[in-house]
N, C-alpha and C positions, 0 to 999 in steps of 0.2 A: 391376559388382563394387559401385560406388556406389550404384546402385539397389537392390542386393540389402540393403546394410548400412542404407539408408533404411529399407526396408520392415521390417527387423529391430527398428529402432529405434521404430517406430510399432506393432508388433505388441503389446506389453503394454498399449498404451492401447487400442487396437482390440479386444483380446481381452477387457477388462473393461468394453465399452460394452454396454449394455442396450438393446434394443429399445423404444422408448418407446411404440410404438403399442400394447403390452399394457396400457397405461392409457387407452385411447381411449374406450371405453365409460363407464368410472368418471368421466372427467373431463368427458365429455358429461352425466352425471347431476348432477355437482357443479355444473356450470355452469347447468343447467337449474334447479337449486333455489336458487342463489344469485341467479339472474336474478329468482325470485319474492320474493326476500327483500329485494333491494337497493333503497334508496330514493336515486336519484341527485341529490336535492335537498340531501342531508346529508352531511357528510362520512364517509368509510368508512375503518376500518382494517382491513386483510386480514393473517389468520393464514394461512400455508401452509407445506407441507412434508410430512414424512412421517408415520407413524401417530402418533407423539406428540402432534401437533396434530389429526390427524384423531379421535383418541379422546377429546379434551378436551371431554366432552359439556355441560359448564356453563360453558363457555369465555364464552359470550356473557350469561350470566346474572350472571357475576362481574364485568362491566362493563356495567352497565345504562344508563349515561349515554353510551354510545358506539355508533355503529353497527359491529358487527363481523362480519366475512364469515370463515368458516372453510373454506379451500377445500383443506385437507390431504388427501392420498390415499396411503392405507398400501402401504408397500413400495416407496415412491419414493426415487429417489437424485437428487442434485443435478442430473445430465444430463437427467432426466426433467421436473424443474421448469424447467429452461431450455427444454425443448422446448414446454411448456405454459404458458410465461410469460403469453402474451397471454390465454387464456380464464380463467385462473385468477387472474391478478391485474391486468394492465394494463388490461383492459377497464372495471375498476370505478373507474379514476382514484382510487387511493387516497391518502391523505395521508401514511400511514405504513404500512409492510409489516413483518411480523414472519416470520422465515424459519427453520425448523428442518430442515437436511439436513445429511448427512455421516454420520449414525450408520449407514445402510445401506450407503454408499459403503464406509466403511472395513471393515465386516464382509464385504463382497463384494471385499476385497483391492486395494481402490483406494488408491494411495499419497496421504497428506495433501496434499502438494503438487498433485497433479493435482486433487483434490476443491477445494482452494482456488481454482485457477485458473477452475474452472467458477463457484465463489460470486463471484468477482471480476467475471467476464463479466455474471452476473446482476445484481449491484449496478450495475454501468455502464449497462446496459440500462434498468433502472428509472429510475436518477437522470436518465436523458437524455429521460424521457417529460415530456409537457407538465404534468402535475400533479406532478413534480419529487418523488415521495414519499420521505421520510426512511425509512430501512431498518435494522432492528433484527435483528442476527445473533445468533440463541440458540444458545449453545455445545453442543456434543455432550453429553449426559448420561452419566453412569457408568451400569451396570446389571450384575446378576449375571450375565446370560446372556453378555455380552461383556467382562467385567472383564478377560480375558486380553488385550484389545486397548487396555487404557487408555493405554499409551504414545503410540499411534498417536492416538488421541482427544486426548490432551493436546497432541500436536504440532498437530493441525488448529485446536485452540481458541487456541493461541498465535498461530498466523498469522492467524486471524480478528480476534483481539484487536488485533494490531498493525495490520493494514488498517484497523478502525474507528478507533483513534487517528489514522491519518494521513489519513483520508478525510473530507472535510466531509459531514454529513448522514447518517453512518454510526455505529451504536452497536453495541456487543457487550454482549450480556446474559449472564453468567455463572451458569449453573445447575449447573455441574459441583461447584463446591466446597461449595455449600450442602446437596447431595445426600450429602455424606461427613461422618463423624464422625473428626475430623483426617484421617487417610489411610485411614480404613476405611469401606466402602461401608455406607450404612444401608439394610439388606435388608428392611426393613419398609415400603418405599416402592412394592413391585411386586407385581402379581398374579403368579399361578402359574407363567407362562412366564419370570419372572426378567427380563423385557424391558420390558414395557409397566408404566405406573404406575397405582397405585391413587388415590383421593382425597387420601391424605396426600402423595403425590409431586407432585400437582397444586397442592397447597396451596402447597407450596415454590415453585413456578414461578410461582404467583400472586403471591407475596411478592416474588419477583424483577423481575416483568414490569410490576407495576401502576404503578411510576412512569413507565415508558416509555409506557404506554397513557395515563395520565392527563394527561401531559405535552401531549396533543393536546388542542386546545381549538377 
């Protein structure tokens, strides 16, 4: 009976776990491309996470004074990043890491607390590396397509913000509130799918993140 109850407690977690191997080829291509761009003699900043990072096409151009590697992979969840942390982040010995995950997790019905625990593990692994990178946790963004889930995104954001204030070398970048007009979503920040951002959306992200990037010397 005890074993049965234990398995039942595990089931919600296991049921929401995605197979990370579905990204194996994509991660391999990303790694090959980053290897061709990476200059190990210079400090590097890694941006990683799901499609909001992957689709930021002019990310490197916005920060020309820094070596930026964009290892975002579309559709990823926090557990996927945890699985591929070495090839996408650790191997480049970054001085700072920007992470955007949680958006797809919540949409896939994962609880904010579960997502936070994964993010917490990721941060602790990164901070334990020889390069000891600082970590910037980018808040979940609001979107037209997932506005119905805003309560869960806000809960996740609060957990991440609190964690950042309590953990040395970890920062929280709030892109949620700048994408709102008071409590109303700015709908002109998105492309037709209502989920991914256009250039105006990325302008807001740049405004929020530039000080976190430029702090690296």
